[in-house]
VEXBATOR-148087 format. One line per 2 residues: their letters; for each residue x, y, z of C-alpha. Coordinates in steps of 0.001 Angstrom, whole numbers. Layout:
BEGIN
a	X Y Z  ...
% end
This chain:
BEGIN
xx	-153213 54214 -52379  -149562 53154 -51863
xx	-150700 50725 -49160  -153276 49334 -51594
xx	-150645 48792 -54306  -148248 47225 -51814
xx	-150913 44789 -50644  -151755 43810 -54221
xx	-148087 43238 -55027  -147726 41076 -51946
xx	-150743 39008 -53015  -149315 38550 -56499
xx	-145891 37568 -55151  -147452 34960 -52892
xx	-149480 33542 -55763  -146394 33380 -57987
xx	-144367 31728 -55225  -147107 29151 -54652
xx	-147225 28333 -58350  -143451 28000 -58626
xx	-143187 25791 -55583  -145955 23456 -56672
xx	-144841 19979 -57578  -147045 20162 -60682
xx	-145545 23399 -61971  -143687 21721 -64817
xx	-146760 19748 -65893  -149002 22809 -65851
xx	-146513 25132 -67532  -147709 24436 -71068
xx	-151378 24576 -70097  -150837 27811 -68198
xx	-149037 29510 -71084  -151802 28573 -73528
xx	-154817 29372 -71351  -153693 32286 -69204
xx	-153497 34799 -72032  -156958 33813 -73231
xx	-158480 34136 -69738  -156891 37524 -69121
xx	-158053 38753 -72513  -161626 37654 -71781
xx	-161528 39358 -68383  -160344 42622 -69928
xx	-162828 42608 -72790  -165954 41696 -70818
xx	-168887 43924 -71734  -170555 46155 -69141
xx	-173989 44530 -69592  -172551 41073 -69081
xx	-170623 42327 -66060  -173771 43755 -64461
xx	-175569 40426 -64946  -172639 38685 -63329
xx	-172797 41112 -60376  -176512 40366 -59899
xx	-176019 36606 -60043  -173191 36818 -57511
xx	-175323 38867 -55100  -178021 36171 -55226
xx	-175423 33496 -54508  -174121 35427 -51522
xx	-177619 35680 -50078  -177847 31907 -49650
xx	-177377 30450 -46185  -174769 27952 -47344
xx	-172101 29205 -49742  -170895 26352 -51947
xx	-168328 25791 -54665  -170299 27835 -57206
xx	-169997 30917 -54977  -166262 30391 -54507
xx	-165749 29956 -58262  -167715 33140 -58978
xx	-165680 35079 -56419  -162454 33829 -57996
xx	-163702 34848 -61445  -164580 38299 -60141
xx	-161079 38643 -58705  -159605 37823 -62126
xx	-161816 40453 -63783  -160865 43129 -61265
xx	-157131 42388 -61201  -156746 42038 -64993
xx	-157820 45622 -65647  -155522 48593 -65417
xx	-158062 50799 -63670  -159972 49904 -60520
xx	-163663 49092 -60943  -166354 50254 -58537
xx	-168604 47440 -57362  -172375 47854 -56780
xx	-173173 48861 -53211  -175162 45702 -52442
xx	-172339 43481 -53677  -169761 45477 -51748
xx	-171865 45172 -48599  -172076 41406 -49035
xx	-168307 41200 -49487  -167780 43207 -46310
xx	-169986 40758 -44426  -167871 37882 -45725
xx	-164887 39301 -43819  -166402 37866 -40639
xx	-167311 34525 -42244  -166206 31367 -40370
xx	-164608 30139 -43610  -161089 31534 -44008
xx	-161224 30931 -47757  -164133 33338 -48029
xx	-162328 35822 -45791  -159306 35726 -48095
xx	-161389 36138 -51252  -163485 39009 -49912
xx	-160431 40850 -48604  -158610 40408 -51930
xx	-161653 41604 -53902  -162180 44690 -51767
xx	-158496 45588 -52091  -158912 45623 -55884
xx	-161604 48283 -55613  -161275 51972 -54707
xx	-161085 52653 -50941  -164498 52396 -49338
xx	-166092 55514 -47932  -169246 53831 -46598
xx	-170268 53139 -43056  -169692 49399 -43384
xx	-165900 49702 -43328  -166098 52119 -40439
xx	-168198 49623 -38507  -165533 46965 -38981
xx	-162903 49393 -37775  -164943 50273 -34700
xx	-165705 46650 -33781  -162193 45706 -32813
xx	-163411 42543 -31081  -164607 41167 -34481
xx	-161351 41936 -36247  -159406 39215 -38026
xx	-156224 39234 -40054  -157882 39656 -43453
xx	-160251 42401 -42334  -157362 44246 -40739
xx	-155275 43849 -43898  -158124 45498 -45803
xx	-158233 48381 -43342  -154472 48918 -43616
xx	-154413 48709 -47420  -157331 51131 -47863
xx	-156039 53746 -45448  -156247 57020 -47364
xx	-153689 58892 -45284  -151371 58620 -42341
xx	-154174 59945 -40191  -156241 56856 -40995
xx	-153369 54642 -39916  -152965 56658 -36728
xx	-156672 56282 -35934  -156611 52554 -36635
xx	-153510 52157 -34458  -155184 54084 -31619
xx	-158337 51975 -31806  -156376 48726 -31785
xx	-154239 49783 -28831  -157191 51007 -26785
xx	-159064 47845 -27729  -156250 45864 -26125
xx	-156437 47969 -23000  -160197 47967 -22516
xx	-161077 44449 -23680  -162935 42374 -21028
xx	-161136 39236 -19947  -163995 36947 -21021
xx	-164211 38265 -24582  -163687 36219 -27717
xx	-160364 34449 -27897  -159505 35363 -31467
xx	-159618 39153 -31112  -156311 39703 -29310
xx	-154547 37081 -31368  -155321 38984 -34551
xx	-154625 42434 -33143  -150881 42150 -32601
xx	-150032 41083 -36203  -152040 44040 -37512
xx	-150289 46409 -35119  -146980 44989 -36311
xx	-147934 45767 -39923  -148900 49325 -39007
xx	-145613 49853 -37188  -143737 48693 -40280
xx	-145643 51136 -42477  -145823 54073 -40104
xx	-143797 53898 -36854  -144726 57509 -36140
xx	-148321 56397 -35543  -147269 55586 -31987
xx	-147784 58044 -29173  -146304 57959 -25696
xx	-149624 56691 -24393  -149586 53822 -26890
xx	-146053 52905 -25884  -147026 52804 -22227
xx	-150110 50662 -22851  -148383 48186 -25146
xx	-145301 47919 -22951  -147484 47034 -19967
xx	-149416 44467 -22010  -146192 42914 -23288
xx	-144946 42586 -19711  -148164 40819 -18678
xx	-148177 38462 -21658  -144483 37619 -21534
xx	-144044 37113 -17829  -147442 36278 -16358
xx	-149044 33876 -18848  -150712 30824 -17354
xx	-148490 27801 -16737  -151424 25390 -17049
xx	-152427 23771 -20307  -155543 24915 -22081
xx	-158163 22830 -23849  -159129 20667 -20816
xx	-156030 18407 -20792  -156154 15736 -18095
xx	-154293 12707 -16798  -156935 10374 -18275
xx	-158031 7090 -16733  -161132 4876 -16631
xx	-163003 6959 -14069  -162040 10288 -15586
xx	-165058 12363 -16546  -165864 15999 -17348
xx	-166211 16849 -13660  -162900 15307 -12633
xx	-160920 16884 -15471  -158124 19091 -14054
xx	-155761 21252 -16110  -152181 19981 -16280
xx	-149068 22137 -16140  -147201 22786 -19362
xx	-144117 20712 -20119  -140589 21347 -21351
xx	-139351 20006 -24669  -137573 17149 -22910
xx	-140853 15993 -21393  -140324 17266 -17845
xx	-142900 19447 -16116  -142295 23154 -16591
xx	-141046 24614 -13346  -140989 28272 -14321
xx	-143064 30789 -16237  -144506 30006 -19671
xx	-142462 30665 -22844  -142715 29824 -26504
xx	-140757 26605 -25815  -143355 25215 -23390
xx	-145545 22472 -24846  -148958 21072 -24031
xx	-152094 19539 -25549  -153787 22917 -25696
xx	-153027 26560 -24989  -154925 29365 -23315
xx	-155397 32792 -24820  -152706 34433 -22708
xx	-150277 31683 -23732  -150995 32425 -27378
xx	-150445 36101 -26661  -147133 35161 -25050
xx	-146075 33585 -28340  -147291 36550 -30390
xx	-145578 38998 -28040  -142251 37190 -28290
xx	-142416 37197 -32092  -143054 40946 -32076
xx	-140773 41910 -29170  -137592 42722 -31111
xx	-139358 45003 -33573  -141142 46683 -30709
xx	-137869 47343 -28873  -136445 48872 -32050
xx	-139570 50930 -32803  -140634 52687 -29648
xx	-137499 54889 -29704  -139231 57033 -32317
xx	-141574 58278 -29591  -140407 60997 -27275
xx	-140153 59538 -23785  -141227 62758 -22062
xx	-141412 62385 -18301  -142003 58647 -18272
xx	-138381 57592 -17901  -136255 57671 -14814
xx	-133502 60168 -14333  -129928 58975 -14695
xx	-129218 58829 -10977  -132215 56620 -10154
xx	-131445 54298 -13061  -127809 53967 -11995
xx	-128824 53273 -8392  -131253 50566 -9521
xx	-128703 48902 -11812  -126164 48834 -8979
xx	-128685 47190 -6646  -129517 44591 -9287
xx	-125833 43895 -9903  -125322 43446 -6155
xx	-128141 40906 -6018  -126290 38725 -8545
xx	-122898 38888 -6861  -123975 36408 -4163
xx	-124194 33501 -6550  -122345 33875 -9852
xx	-123101 30341 -10938  -126795 31110 -11365
xx	-125959 33278 -14352  -123975 30670 -16187
xx	-124842 27087 -15426  -127718 27268 -12963
xx	-131422 27794 -13375  -132727 31251 -14083
xx	-135373 30869 -11382  -133207 32456 -8702
xx	-132205 35278 -11019  -135802 36032 -11957
xx	-136995 35987 -8363  -134141 38274 -7339
xx	-135252 40966 -9744  -139034 40573 -9562
xx	-139452 43010 -6701  -137023 45584 -8106
xx	-138535 45515 -11594  -141922 46637 -10303
xx	-140373 50031 -9536  -139397 50601 -13160
xx	-141324 52697 -15699  -143052 50706 -18498
xx	-140194 50802 -21018  -137532 49827 -18499
xx	-139780 47168 -16989  -140381 45677 -20437
xx	-136625 45512 -21003  -136208 43746 -17662
xx	-138921 41203 -18483  -137491 40694 -21975
xx	-134127 39966 -20355  -135709 37412 -18010
xx	-137686 35805 -20830  -134611 35410 -23054
xx	-132536 34024 -20195  -135279 31476 -19585
xx	-135308 30558 -23285  -131533 30023 -23318
xx	-131902 27753 -20287  -134703 25808 -22034
xx	-132588 25397 -25187  -130052 23501 -23108
xx	-132597 20683 -22727  -132572 17793 -25196
xx	-135722 17946 -27320  -137647 14756 -27974
xx	-138505 15697 -31569  -136240 16869 -34382
xx	-138643 19681 -35252  -138370 20917 -31671
xx	-134594 21047 -32039  -134995 23395 -34993
xx	-137441 25437 -32917  -134805 25706 -30190
xx	-132297 27046 -32696  -134756 29631 -33959
xx	-135590 30720 -30416  -131911 31019 -29534
xx	-131370 33296 -32519  -134280 35506 -31537
xx	-133350 35505 -27853  -129767 36607 -28517
xx	-130971 39325 -30904  -133426 40619 -28303
xx	-130715 40630 -25624  -128533 42582 -28031
xx	-131294 45180 -28467  -131777 45381 -24700
xx	-128061 45953 -24115  -127877 48584 -26863
xx	-130691 50494 -25146  -129303 50038 -21636
xx	-125509 49381 -21553  -125710 48520 -17844
xx	-127381 45245 -18883  -124219 44108 -20711
xx	-122524 42849 -17545  -125612 40842 -16566
xx	-126048 39384 -20046  -122511 38505 -21108
xx	-121994 35469 -18817  -124925 33606 -20339
xx	-123937 34611 -23889  -120375 33483 -23255
xx	-121570 30170 -21835  -123882 29686 -24831
xx	-120999 30320 -27237  -118771 27835 -25420
xx	-121517 25207 -25626  -122351 25686 -29325
xx	-119026 26641 -30938  -117910 23040 -31424
xx	-121065 22095 -33362  -121303 23734 -36805
xx	-124962 22767 -37089  -125545 25783 -34828
xx	-123746 28157 -37208  -126815 30324 -37792
xx	-127217 30659 -34023  -123590 31636 -33564
xx	-123860 34603 -35952  -126161 36600 -33610
xx	-123745 35726 -30806  -120929 37175 -32913
xx	-123061 40294 -33391  -123415 40545 -29605
xx	-119650 40213 -29132  -119039 42871 -31762
xx	-121456 45341 -30175  -120569 44773 -26526
xx	-117292 42822 -26321  -115182 45955 -25989
xx	-117302 47294 -23137  -117165 43960 -21312
xx	-113396 43669 -21959  -113812 40200 -23502
xx	-111348 38622 -25916  -113253 38051 -29180
xx	-110477 36371 -31173  -112014 32916 -30864
xx	-115338 34260 -32171  -113792 35790 -35286
xx	-111760 32667 -36041  -114927 30603 -35877
xx	-117040 32973 -38001  -114460 33948 -40624
xx	-112272 30830 -40677  -114359 27706 -40003
xx	-117715 28818 -41363  -116638 29638 -44956
xx	-114110 26792 -45075  -116532 24055 -44027
xx	-119976 25507 -44813  -119358 27322 -48095
xx	-122159 25290 -49726  -124809 26387 -47208
xx	-126794 29121 -49020  -128594 30348 -45899
xx	-125386 30742 -43920  -123723 32469 -46884
xx	-126529 35007 -47083  -126567 35686 -43343
xx	-122780 35870 -42941  -122384 38262 -45866
xx	-125268 40365 -44548  -123499 40426 -41173
xx	-120385 41734 -42931  -122243 44383 -44921
xx	-124155 45692 -41921  -121105 45803 -39632
xx	-118248 46877 -41876  -117466 50009 -39865
xx	-117638 48169 -36556  -115462 45312 -37825
xx	-112811 47687 -39163  -112745 49390 -35775
xx	-113020 46445 -33376  -111941 43412 -35446
xx	-109697 44607 -38301  -108165 41142 -38578
xx	-111253 39952 -40494  -109672 41233 -43719
xx	-106982 38560 -43582  -109708 35926 -44080
xx	-110560 37332 -47531  -109541 34156 -49485
xx	-111845 32185 -47219  -114796 34538 -47662
xx	-114429 34337 -51446  -115375 30652 -51259
xx	-119000 31741 -50960  -118588 33640 -54226
xx	-116757 30794 -55956  -119440 28283 -54979
xx	-122600 30257 -55763  -121547 33405 -57601
xx	-124999 34269 -58953  -126557 34391 -55483
xx	-123901 36414 -53646  -122335 38638 -56295
xx	-124428 41616 -55140  -123048 41230 -51628
xx	-119457 41230 -52877  -120101 44243 -55083
xx	-120897 46099 -51859  -118138 44488 -49786
xx	-115186 44538 -52162  -114299 48265 -51929
xx	-113986 47938 -48151  -111700 44911 -48413
xx	-109104 46497 -50719  -106116 47764 -48732
xx	-102411 48322 -49390  -101629 44988 -47783
xx	-104262 42878 -49548  -104449 44501 -52991
xx	-101926 42315 -54819  -103111 39021 -53348
xx	-106728 40023 -53927  -106036 40573 -57626
xx	-104479 37113 -57927  -107343 35583 -55963
xx	-110010 37182 -58126  -108286 35941 -61273
xx	-108084 32435 -59791  -111730 32433 -58692
xx	-112815 29932 -61410  -110000 27619 -60251
xx	-111271 27929 -56684  -114787 27104 -57865
xx	-113542 23939 -59567  -111472 23000 -56512
xx	-114494 23306 -54188  -116434 20974 -56479
xx	-113542 18506 -56388  -113325 18776 -52611
xx	-116951 17704 -52220  -116649 14996 -54862
xx	-113546 13547 -53212  -115627 12923 -50098
xx	-118737 11547 -51814  -117134 9638 -54712
xx	-115050 6511 -53916  -111495 6438 -55219
xx	-112239 3423 -57429  -114973 5303 -59308
xx	-113143 8528 -60128  -110957 7064 -62894
xx	-113831 5066 -64376  -115862 8251 -64753
xx	-112994 10118 -66416  -112518 12666 -63622
xx	-108800 13249 -64130  -108933 16444 -62114
xx	-110265 14478 -59136  -107308 12113 -59375
xx	-105013 15124 -59437  -106782 16557 -56399
xx	-106062 13342 -54487  -102475 13117 -55752
xx	-99997 14201 -53032  -97719 15684 -55680
xx	-100290 18358 -56552  -101815 18684 -53105
xx	-99957 21924 -52429  -101540 23658 -55417
xx	-105065 22877 -54298  -104338 23657 -50651
xx	-103152 27087 -51713  -106466 27731 -53438
xx	-108293 26483 -50322  -106222 28632 -47926
xx	-108041 30315 -45074  -105896 33418 -44569
xx	-103904 35765 -46768  -100132 35527 -47183
xx	-99933 31758 -46818  -98198 30725 -50034
xx	-97584 31573 -53668  -98249 29446 -56770
xx	-97498 31843 -59621  -94675 29581 -60849
xx	-96979 26560 -61111  -100211 28200 -62256
xx	-99879 26751 -65742  -99664 23285 -64189
xx	-102781 23989 -62113  -104662 25156 -65204
xx	-103716 21979 -67032  -105009 19870 -64151
xx	-108323 21765 -64145  -108745 21872 -67922
xx	-111784 19570 -67873  -113532 21915 -65417
xx	-113657 24749 -67966  -117195 23835 -69027
xx	-118659 23000 -65628  -121706 25253 -65115
xx	-120627 26393 -61656  -117164 27333 -62951
xx	-118560 29128 -65997  -120948 31216 -63860
xx	-118105 32090 -61535  -115955 33233 -64460
xx	-118732 35537 -65637  -118687 37635 -62449
xx	-114903 38095 -62284  -114729 41001 -64820
xx	-117406 42882 -62874  -115477 42505 -59625
xx	-112203 43445 -61318  -113670 46761 -62452
xx	-114737 47482 -58866  -111316 46402 -57619
xx	-109355 48714 -59931  -111734 51627 -59325
xx	-111010 51235 -55618  -107293 50528 -55711
xx	-106463 53777 -57513  -107949 55653 -54552
xx	-106082 53745 -51814  -102848 52611 -53492
xx	-99531 54434 -53605  -97366 54591 -56720
xx	-95308 51579 -55649  -98436 49442 -55388
xx	-99784 50634 -58735  -96461 49786 -60371
xx	-96658 46294 -58926  -100194 45887 -60231
xx	-99018 46698 -63768  -96506 43847 -63517
xx	-99236 41507 -62258  -101488 42423 -65181
xx	-98725 41753 -67699  -97839 38459 -66051
xx	-101371 37157 -65476  -102639 38074 -68946
xx	-101202 34733 -70096  -101971 32718 -66947
xx	-105737 32268 -66936  -107960 29193 -66846
xx	-108911 28272 -70410  -112609 29094 -70292
xx	-114230 30325 -73521  -114425 34146 -73582
xx	-112899 34381 -70062  -109407 35389 -71227
xx	-110845 37888 -73691  -112967 39565 -71010
xx	-110047 39744 -68566  -107786 41214 -71276
xx	-110398 43870 -71948  -110502 44804 -68246
xx	-106696 44877 -68021  -106442 47100 -71087
xx	-108996 49574 -69780  -107358 49990 -66392
xx	-103784 49918 -67688  -104594 53092 -69628
xx	-106247 54585 -66574  -103284 53863 -64306
xx	-100770 55294 -66749  -102887 58381 -67374
xx	-103212 58914 -63633  -99474 58327 -62989
xx	-97461 58766 -66260  -94229 58176 -64342
xx	-95249 54503 -64051  -94279 53997 -67700
xx	-90664 55004 -67008  -90581 53035 -63746
xx	-91788 49857 -65463  -90245 50518 -68862
xx	-88096 47357 -68752  -91090 45059 -68126
xx	-93295 46923 -70606  -90634 46713 -73317
xx	-90097 43037 -72594  -93834 42434 -73040
xx	-94025 44591 -76172  -90934 42938 -77646
xx	-92439 39444 -77545  -93976 38838 -80949
xx	-96143 35974 -79676  -98103 38475 -77559
xx	-99375 40091 -80769  -101356 36953 -81556
xx	-102302 35629 -78085  -102866 38871 -76133
xx	-103892 41281 -78838  -106006 43603 -76642
xx	-103424 43992 -73896  -100529 44215 -76341
xx	-102163 47024 -78311  -102684 49108 -75198
xx	-99160 48487 -73891  -97745 49749 -77186
xx	-100032 52787 -77083  -98945 53580 -73510
xx	-95254 53381 -74484  -95749 55680 -77430
xx	-97901 58153 -75501  -96123 58542 -72160
xx	-92463 57674 -72877  -91414 61298 -73234
xx	-89616 63980 -71272  -92884 65919 -71038
xx	-94461 63092 -69003  -91368 62260 -66927
xx	-88088 64162 -66830  -86203 60880 -66288
xx	-87063 59756 -69822  -83764 59855 -71769
xx	-82950 59635 -75467  -81398 56220 -74862
xx	-84650 54924 -73378  -86653 56306 -76308
xx	-84204 54701 -78763  -84383 51354 -76954
xx	-88171 51395 -77076  -88119 52380 -80744
xx	-85810 49524 -81678  -87932 47003 -79767
xx	-91180 48039 -81425  -89477 48375 -84826
xx	-88242 44781 -84641  -91727 43461 -83815
xx	-93401 45501 -86546  -90819 44400 -89123
xx	-91272 40754 -88093  -95067 40661 -88345
xx	-95133 42592 -91654  -92460 40526 -93381
xx	-93812 37031 -92880  -97009 35051 -92576
xx	-98477 34495 -89102  -97420 31350 -87205
xx	-99418 28166 -87857  -102660 28005 -85913
xx	-103001 31781 -85618  -104740 34439 -87682
xx	-103284 37584 -89172  -102669 40404 -86693
xx	-105486 42900 -86435  -105019 46187 -88334
xx	-105388 48008 -84999  -102189 46363 -83696
xx	-100176 47359 -86755  -101423 50957 -86891
xx	-100811 51338 -83128  -97212 50139 -83602
xx	-96766 52579 -86491  -98165 55488 -84474
xx	-95953 54639 -81488  -92849 54566 -83726
xx	-93820 57920 -85244  -94326 59475 -81787
xx	-90960 58215 -80549  -89226 59430 -83718
xx	-90750 62910 -83331  -89054 63128 -79892
xx	-85667 61893 -81175  -85156 63197 -84709
xx	-82315 60774 -85421  -84921 58026 -85660
xx	-87026 59735 -88345  -85075 58291 -91343
xx	-85522 54750 -90014  -89265 54982 -89599
xx	-89613 56827 -92932  -87748 53989 -94634
xx	-90177 51479 -93151  -93195 53471 -94358
xx	-91665 53612 -97848  -91145 49842 -97923
xx	-94680 49323 -96656  -96127 51372 -99488
xx	-93992 49533 -102063  -95048 46130 -100720
xx	-98710 47079 -100840  -98428 48225 -104478
xx	-97041 44843 -105490  -100297 43110 -104518
xx	-101582 41103 -101547  -99376 40423 -98545
xx	-99246 37371 -96278  -99694 39320 -93033
xx	-103021 40965 -93995  -105887 38946 -95395
xx	-108306 41790 -96127  -107587 44272 -98904
xx	-109523 47121 -97256  -107530 46662 -94051
xx	-104300 46819 -96051  -105394 50079 -97710
xx	-106222 51572 -94297  -102809 50549 -92918
xx	-100943 52024 -95883  -102985 55244 -95687
xx	-102128 55574 -92009  -98430 55056 -92826
xx	-98484 57775 -95506  -100141 60230 -93090
xx	-97472 59615 -90458  -94707 59823 -93095
xx	-96014 63195 -94241  -96044 64495 -90673
xx	-92487 63354 -90007  -91235 65360 -92987
xx	-91800 68411 -90762  -90398 67274 -87356
xx	-91576 70343 -85459  -95105 69932 -86699
xx	-95011 66186 -86097  -94103 66601 -82446
xx	-96857 69159 -81803  -99434 66959 -83569
xx	-98385 63540 -82249  -97473 64767 -78743
xx	-99496 67945 -78141  -98760 70000 -74993
xx	-101199 69832 -72039  -102821 73197 -72754
xx	-103795 71914 -76190  -105187 68646 -74855
xx	-107336 70470 -72278  -108305 73770 -73977
xx	-110304 76454 -72202  -111037 78643 -75227
xx	-114745 78773 -74438  -113912 80309 -71043
xx	-110996 82604 -71862  -112414 86131 -72139
xx	-109274 87410 -73917  -110107 85351 -77019
xx	-112841 85828 -79581  -113975 82201 -79271
xx	-116637 82827 -76563  -118220 85575 -78673
xx	-118244 83324 -81746  -119852 80490 -79777
xx	-122573 82782 -78463  -123303 84105 -81986
xx	-123496 80573 -83396  -125770 79518 -80541
xx	-128159 82374 -81198  -128190 81645 -84913
xx	-128970 77958 -84429  -131697 78703 -81860
xx	-133336 81475 -83843  -136581 81089 -85764
% end
């Protein structure tokens, strides 16, 4: 049933994709929204009598010799009826039999419709489906998809797999052409769903067939191609050899890059086998090899003999033809068991493909085909070398030569990534210097191809899948972090999930501080990348006329250093904290650019991940530095609506977490914290951060949290906060600002009360302030609080604190409770009566 649901979902996804990609999607959107609901409702509410009449009419249509448009329309309507209902409907047996017969129809449209209809019904238990399964020679893609989707159990899949494999083995050579061509895709689907369906016998059979198809396909064109001419007739027609992409005659065995006017069946199977080869090499490991493999000594002896055969002419591996290399191993490979022989033939095939890709294609589409084949060939060689490390020394020369040939052309970037994967997996074993590979992948690719969505996806996937290997074999990749973040700055919505996974692995002691700055400047980087592309495409004379002042600044040599810092490739290559305000002024017009706004929206998410990681890897010195960065950068952010507020919220949350985790940080950074808290302007511009800084000072500036905390330090903090509180409660707010939030004032009052409870000499001063506050509130409204209810709440809070301070001993235990009070264990302490009381209350509340 799961296979059935998966197939239906796939069908729906394809239909949705087709609709979205249609050029008429926008025109049909309104019509679709109005009519689709009505059609679905009619399909769901159709009466049973009407449905039976429809079934009968459809059976009569299917009995006709020629099936026209009316039959196709009826089949499509039936598919809507079946798919619109929650529960599967059972079709009449005669209709179901007719649909099964349509699976072998010459019209592919009818094959698709019948397969889709039968997949909407409960799995068939009749003999018709079994007949299709038994007649492997009549199988096509849609019939096989039906068999796979309606498999009731893994046993059914195993049986289908066995029949397909044995059908390949026992099929006569003069059978129908289409049977084998449709068998391999179905086998590939089964292997994806259930790799354990394979047995050792299946592996042996398929490996032998792959060897035959890959290496021994015909080199002559199919379809009766000829040289032509006036006297050429059917009797004089001779098959021509296949050609290379550059037009020359193919001088070696057939591959997917050979072209011709027609292809034979074994040539088509060569193409199918190559497309399935990598998955096959990764799949057949799930089958126990038993006695079919060679022992280690024989395998080593064979690899040594093969290596010796190459030592006579090293140039054939790098810049010569692969013909000599293939002929040198043809006799030795016949001695190998099926798996090893398949690996040998796969190696030869991929070497031949790499040699063919060196030819200049006559068509642009063939050039893209060459790139795709190079990617697949390198990936297959990687799989072969992972299975048999002795192949590394035979493979690396050609891979190294391919890298040298392609590395200067960035249009081959997606080909170079599999090559980088090969270097990562096998470079250490081959003792090859990989520095040039990493500089290309992590330096040039993001810097010059940051706007290529396909490369961004594949490079970030390469990082995610190889993080452990990169940390072990190429730890220098972390220094390219600013460069990698260009993918995020350019298209944050598409790659944010990748960076959510990658970011924790990129945070280290050495990169933590710069990473925090870089994340905060990510919207600036996004704007700079836009300007970089516009500076190339937009003439200098047009930038001023269009009002792009930031583009003029980007081209101005006086500000070039600021933008180059944002565009840096490696970490530790400059610092712009002193001129960030200038940079933000230059990029002010970019604050509403859609790309910049989307980038700013993902920064808070990444900052949460960053801080959650840094507390696990950072020492106290690093955490202290991060507190200074948060205080400094809270006022140095690009002026994007809601961006500063979101960043302040993140800073506030993690400032509390850092200080709770390491209370000694408050004493270590007391000077900077007091300087921030003593600046009255921060009350109005950084309200969230300011409130939490004041709370941290009042909570953790005590001898209980750190023995270094002296009375002088407490007094200094008290005087600083007292001055700010007196200033904001004795005058109106500055022009252009609103009244301070009640939360800020009550937090300042609580902090003063806490500090006074630890140094009793300060109690009269704070009591005097609370008295004046109450008197001022009784006289009527005040300029520093616009809401009367807020003023009442502030005064009430002041009176509560004043009452506590009248009993200093009580005040200290209430405002600064000891740790055993903050984390009580009364419900677990058996020496107290609390556990008994809790159990009694529980029984009372749970009783009838």
